[in-house]
N, C-alpha and C positions, 0 to 999 in steps of 0.2 A: 319724426319724418312721417309724412302721410303715406298711406298704402299706395305703392306705385301700380299703375296699370302695366300689363305685360309689355305693351309697346314702348313704355318709358325706358325699358332696359336695352332697347336697340341702340346701336352706335349713334352718338350725337352728331350725325352728319346727314344732310339731305341727300337722298339718292340722286345721282346725276344721270341725265339722259339728254339727247339732243332736244327733245320737246321741252324739258325743264329749262335748259339753257336758253332756248328761244323765248320761252314764256317769261323767264326772269329778265332777259334783255328788254323785252317789250315793256314789262312793268317798270323797270328802272328808268327807261327812256321817258315814259309818261309821267311817272311820279317825280323824277328829277325836274322835269319841266314845270310840274305843278306844285313843287315844294315838299314832296313827301319824304324823299331821302334825307332831307335836311334835318328832320327831327323825329319824325314818327312819334316823338314825344317832345319836342322843342322848337319807321322804321328803317355736369359738375355740381348738380345739386341745388337745392333751394335753401342754402345755409342762411340762417337768420330769420327765415320766414316759416319755419316748420310748424309754428303754432297758429299760423294764419288760416282762417277758413276752417271748415269741418274736415274730419278725416275722410279718407276715400275720395270719391268724386265730387264731394260737395252736396248741397241741397238745392232742389228746385226753387226758383224764386217764389217767395210767398210762403215757404214752409217755416218750420220752427226756427230756422236760422235767421229769420228776418224779424226785427223788433222795433221798427221805426214808428214814429207818430205821424200820421197823415191827416190832411193833405200836406205835401211838400212843394215848395215853390223855388224854382231856380231861374236864373237869367242866362239865356243863351244868346247867340248872335242875332237871333230873329225875334227876340222879345221875351216875355215872361211865360214860363211853362209851369203849369200846376199838375203834379202827379196826385190824383185824388185819393188813391188807396194803394195799399201794398201790392205791387205788381206780382202776378203769378206766372206770367209767360213773358220773358224778355228776349227781344232780338238785339243782338250786338252787331251793329253795322259799322261802327268805327273801327279803324285799323287795329288798335290794341285794346279796345274797350273790354273785350272778353277776358283779358288777363286780369283786369281789376275785379270783374265779377267773380272769376274763379278763385282769386286770392281771398275774396270775401265768403267763399263757400257757396256761391250761387252759380248754377249751371245754366247758361243761356240756351234758348231754343235754336238759335242760329249764330254762327260766328263768321267773321270775315277772314278769308284765307289769302295769304300772300302768294303762295306757290302751289301748283297742282300736286307736288310731291308731299306736301303736308296733308296726308290723306284724311286726317281727322280735323283739319282746319286750324290747328294751333301748333306752336313751336314745342320742342321737347321739354322746355322749361315749364310748360303748362300741363303736360300730359298727366302727371300724378294727380293734379287737381281735377282733371276731367274725368278720371276714373273710367267707368264703362260707358259713359254717355256718348251718344252719337248725334251731336247737333247738326242741323242743316248747314250747308256750306254756301256762303255768299262770296262774290267777287265783283270786280268792276267791269261793266256797270251793274248796279244792284238789280236783282231780280225782284221787282215789286210784287209780282204775282205769287212767288214763293213766300215772300214775307207775309203777305196777306193771308195765305193759306194756313199759316201757323197761328193765326188769331192772337197776336200779341196784345198785351195791354200796356206795354212800354217798349219803345224802340230807342236804343242808344246809338247816336252817331256823333260822338264827342270828338274823337281823334279823326277828323274828317276834312274833306275839301269844303270850302265855303261855297256851297251850292244851294242857292235859294230854291230852285226848282225841285231838287231832290228832297230838300227838307219839307217843302210844301206837299209833295206826293206822299212822303212817309207819314206826315201829320194827318193825312186823310185816312190812313190805315189805323193808326193808334197814336196815343200821346208820344211825342218825339222830343227827346232832349238832344240838341245839336251842339255845334261848336260853342264853347263858352264865350260870353260877351268879351270882346277885346282881344281874344286869343288869335294867334296866327294859324291859318289852316294847316292841319297835319303837323303842327309844331307846338302843341299844347304841352307845357312842362309836365313831366310825369307826376310831380306832386299835385299840381292843379287838377289834372284829369282824374287822379285817384280820388281826391276829396270831392270833386264835382259829381262823379258817378256814384260814390258812396252816399252823398247827400240825396241824390235823386231817388235812390232806392231805400231811403230811410236808415242808412247805416253810417251817418256822418262821423260818429265817434270811432267806428271801426276803420274808416278811411284814414282818419288822422293817425290812428295806431299803426296802420300799414306804412304810412309815410315815415313816421318816427322810427320804426324798426329798420326800414331800408336805409335811412340816413345814418342810423347808428351802425349798421353794417359797414357802410362806406367809411365812416369815421374810424371804426375799429381796424379796418384794413389799412387805412392811412397810418394809424399808430403802429401797426405791425410792420410797416415798411418805411423806416426812416430814410432809406436811400432814395425814396421818391421825392422827398422834400428838397426844394432848391433846384431840382432838375427840370429843364425845359422840355416841352412836349409839343408835337404837332401830329395831326391825323390826316392822312391822305386817303383818297379813294381812287383806285384804278378801275376804269370801266371802258369797255370797247378799246379805242385807241387813245383815250384821254386820261388825264390825271387832274384831280382837283384837291383842294385843301379846305378843311372845315374851319369856320371862324369860331371865336369864343361864344357866339350866340347859339352854337350847335350843342345838342345833348351829349354827343360823344366827347367833345372837349370838356363840357361841364362835369361829366362823370370822372374823367381823368384828373381834372383839377381837384375834385372832391377827394381823390385818393392821395393828393399831395403835390401833384405836378403843377408846373407853371407854364402858361402859353409862351411861346417865343415872341420876341419883339415883332417879327414878321407877321405872326398870326394876330397879335394884338393890333397891328396896323391895318388889318383887313376891314372891309366895310361891315360894320356891326349890324347893318340892316339885313344882311344876307347870312345864310347859314353855311354857304358853300361857294367857293370861288374856283372856277376852272383855271388851270395854268398850263403852259406849254411844258411837255415832258422834259424839254431841254433846260427848263428853268427850275426843275424840281429841287435843286440844291438850295434855293431860296427858303424853302420850308424846312431846312435841316434843323434838328434839335438835339438835345442830349439823348432823347429817346424819340424816335420817329415811328409811328404806328401806320402801317399800310393795310388798308382793307381792299379786298377784291370783290367785285360784284359777282364774279362767277365761282368764287371759292377756289381760285387757282392756287397751286402749290407755289412755294417760294421760287423754285427753279423755273416754273412756267412764267411766273410774273416777271422775274428778272429777264427772261428771254424776250418777253414782249416789251419791257421797259428797261433796257440796259442802263439808262441814266440813273436808275435807282442805286447802282453800284458806285456812283459818284458822290452819294451822300457821305459826308465826312465820317459818320459813325458806322457805315455799312460793314466795313471789314473788322470793326471792333465788336460786332454783335449788338450794336445799339439801334438797329432797324428791326422792328417787330413786324413781320408779315403774317397777317391773320389769314390762314388758308381754310379754316373751318367756316363755311358759309353760315352755319347756325350761330356761331359766336358773333359774327359780324351783324347778323340780323338781331340777335339779342341785345347787342350794344346799341344798334340803330333804333330799335323799337322799344327803347327803355321803358320798362314797366316794373311794378313791384315784384313781378315774377321773373322777368328776364334779366334784370340788373344783377341779382346774385349769381345767376347762371353765367353771365358774361364776365363778371369779376372773378369767379372761381377759375374760369379758363384763362383769363388774361393775367391774373396776378403773378403766377410763376414766370411767365414770359417777360412781363414788365420788370420783375425783380432781377432777372438775369441780365436784362439790358441795362437797367439802372445801376446794377452792382459793378 
């Protein structure tokens, strides 16, 4: 296990405040409309990844932890990008790009922060890798002046909106690697984003290793929970006054199927070109499964959520304990923003809940 930063020992729950709630609601509204909540990658320990990256907070880009052969060329949505030499100062502008860098032992000069309450810009799953570092904080819209002041020699904006104007501006500041060619904005599969970022910084083999370790972790948890196999699953999101269901194209569903679950016939019948389909709360029963996972955008408790959405109690498995309401906002974010650091965190938290529901 890497040396934890003192803040990593804090309770794994985002501090709640009216300002945080309002900001999260604003972000959810914008990112849902623009596709972010659908994948963030398709946004309890680091089990299975303890050997990834360096000890402590990692190493600055370009230090002894980097060993690639340059120049490196990658294809993003805007064309061919050549990284001429080992980057020394990396700005991580993509929503979860910093998780990949930190897993590789590289501390970026700036990170993209989801919520103001993430005071150091990363989720609790990444704090041990961040160590004592205090990277600059980015949010939407990006502060180009701040990015330029850091004098980066590489900007990563991989898990991002498909924004040509933004990419053009960033490219004027430094070499910029954007959304991979052919990828869906803010829905780059975590395996692809990991290998893409690792390749851009000359660590392709390490990127493949991280992906293999994470896939091995998922496979091991699937083997350890035979009760998951053959059970159907659906994942709902409660936000504002609405409820929606995730399709098989979504990362959350893909992670649960990697654990052995099977999407319901209803979920399999959803439009595969979308990650998320809004549904009337009165029709929530259509998404019923052997195990139904319900996420809340506000981190509401089960009691609060049922009070807002009483139709949840009509799910056939509700009174049998087969409805898993995820009240920890950090766990929901870790699952949504699937990365090689957040996946183990999410699985550690969800596994006992899923096992109880499936059993």
